[in-house]
N, C-alpha and C positions, 0 to 999 in steps of 0.2 A: 504494500500500500504506500503510495506517495504521500508525503507530508511536508508542509512548509515550516513546521517547527523544528528547531534543532533537537537532536536526540542524544541522550546520555545513557551509557551502560555503566552500572555500578555493580561490581562483583561483591559477593558477600553482603547483600543489602536487605536481608529480611529482619534484621535486628541491630541494636547497638549503633556504632558509628555509621555503618553502611546505610541503615534505614534513615538516619538523620540526614545524611548526604542526599539520599533520594528525595526526601521531603523538601529539602532546601532547593535543590535544582528544579524540582517540579514547580515550586513557587516562583522560581526565576524564569519559568516559561518553557522548560525542557520537557519533551516527551521522554519517559523513563523506561529503561529496560532493567528489571530487577533480576537478581540471580542468587542462588544458594546451591549447596550440594545436596541438602536433604529436606529443608524446611519448606516444602512446597505449599502447604496450607497457609502458612504465614506470608509467603510470597504472593500468593493469589489474593489474599485478603488485603495486603498493602497495595497491590495493583488496583484493586477495586476502589480503595480509599483515595488513591491519587488521581484516578480518572484516566488521563492520557498516559497509561502505563501498562506494561505487560511483564510477565514473569517467565524466565527460562531456567530450567534445572540443568546443572552440569557439574561433573566431578573434575575439578581442575588438576587433580593428580593424573588424569588421563588425557593424553594429547588429542585424541579424537574428540573428546568432549570440549576441549578448548576451541578447536576448529569449528565445531558445531555451534558453540555459543555465539561466536562472532557472526557466523553465517545467518543464524536465526535472528540475532539482534539487528543486523543490517536489513534482513528481509522484512522485518515487522513494519518499518516505515520508509524503507528505501534509502536510508542514509544513517550515518553515525558521525557525530561531531565531537563527542567527549567520551573518553574511556577512563573510568576511575578504578584502578586496581586496588580494591580495598580488602579483598579476601586474603586471609593469611592464617597460619597456625603457629602455635607456640608449644613448647614443652618446658616444664619447670624442672630444672636440674641444677643443684648447687655447683657453682663454677669450679670448686675444688674437687668435685667427684668426677674425675676424668673418665673413669671406667663406665660410668652411667651414660656418657655421651657417645653412644655406640654408632657405628657406621650407618645403621638403619635410621637412627634419629637424624643424623646429618643429611642423609639422602632425602628423607621425608620432608624436612624443613626446607631444604634447598629447592626441591621440586615444586613446592607450593609457593614459597615466598620469593623465589628468584626466577626459576625457569618458566613458571606459569605466566607471570606478568609479562615477561619478555615475549613469550609465544603469542599472547593475546595482542600485544602491540604489533608483532609481525603479521598476524592474520588480519588485523584491523587497518594496517598501513594504507592500503589503497582507498578505503572508505574515508579515512581521516584526511588523506590528501585531497579527496573530492570536496571535503568541507572547505579547505583553503581556496579551492576554485570558486566557491560560492561567496568568498569575500573575507572569511576569518580563518586563521590557522586552526587545524585540528588540534585537540588538546588531550593530553594524557596526564593524569595525576596519580602517582603511586603513594599509597599509604604505608609509610615505613615506621620507624620507631626511634626514640632517643637512644635506644640500645645500639643502634647502628652508627651513632655519632660518638657516644661516650662508652667506656668499658663497663657497661651495666647490663641489665636484662635478665629475663627468666632463665636463660641458659646460654652457654657459649655458642652452641650451634645456632640458636635463635638470633643472638646478637650479630653473629657473623653473616647470617642470611640477610639481615636488614642492612648491614654495611654494604654487602654486595648489591642489594637493590638500590641503595643510594648511588653507587658508582655506575650501575647500569643506567640509572636515570640520567646521569650526566653524559654518558656515552651516547645514549639515544638522542638526547637533546642536540648534541653535535651532529649526529648522523642524519637526523630527520628535519632539521631547520632548513629553510624558514617555514615550510608548509605545515609542520607539526611541532607544537611546543610540548616539552616533557618536563614536569616538575614533581617534587615529592614533598610530603608533609611528614615530619617525624614527631609524633606525639610522645609525651611522657605518659603518666598515669591518666586514664580516662575512666570516668564513672560509668560502668556498665554492669549488668548482672554478673559478667565473668569476673570482674574485679571487686565485687562487693565484699568478699571475704578477705581481701588483701589488707588486713588492718595495719600492718607495719608500713606498707607503702602509703596508705591513706594518711597515717600519722606523719610520715616524712613530708608529704606535700603540704599538709596543714601547718607544720612547724617551720620548714626550711624554705619552701618555695616563696619567692617574693609575693606572688598572688594569693598565697595561703590556701590553696585548694587544688584539687585535681581538675582536669578539663572535663567539661560535659561534652557529650556527642555533638551537640549543636555548635560548640566552639570549633570543633574540627570541621564540621560542615560549612561553617562560615568561611574558613580558610580555603576550602575547596572552591566555594563560590567565587571568592576573590581571585584565585588562580585562573578559574575558568573565564572570568570576566576580563582578565588582562589579555591583550593581544601581543604583549612584548616580553614578559618574563619567561625565561626558559633555563633549564639546568639548575634550578634552585632547590635546595633542601631546606624547608622551613621547619626549624626546631620549635615545637610548640609544647613547652613544659612548664609554663607559668613562671619562667625565669629560674627554675631549679638549677640549671647548668651554671648559673652565675655564682652559686654558693659553694 
């Protein structure tokens, strides 16, 4: 179906940060493609709530599903202007417990957090270049982590995967300019159901971060909207941790 509205695909968008990004870009006038690996009912409910939105299920550990996700996303409205690589996974392993960071953990995190975003950009490249032909550069926003910038994070494999994603962001920004802009956001702690039990981290942000709180999903969604609205920024890694990195 042809559509005059710009279209944004947000991976991992049935809850938390991804859902907040989807709602924000919907308010900004984008038709939305939602995605998750398994929460299909939540995805369909959010699509109904947003109106000009659709849901596509895909397992980003499988390359065939990555290819299918982009093809189905483009087919929905005949265009793709924005790709937000929000889906990611983490494993909590003490940094000193080297034996627990098995090759299987390394492969799993790298495949979802680094290879999948790269492959989605590769599959979406032609559609995003067509966006530039309509007058605005195509836009990719990768959701990274402060663990990819500082020696922190749930585990060493997780932090390393996010550091790799940051560097991939810069490399793609160089390779795809000027038709496609590629940026990343590196959040610190974000208040979601996943982090509700992380009492030590919550206390750290309340006591040490200059902003005295963790981020809300809407804080990250606002940054995504800012990057999407820009036609000039590319290759940036926006550290969004309430200033904790300053302490």
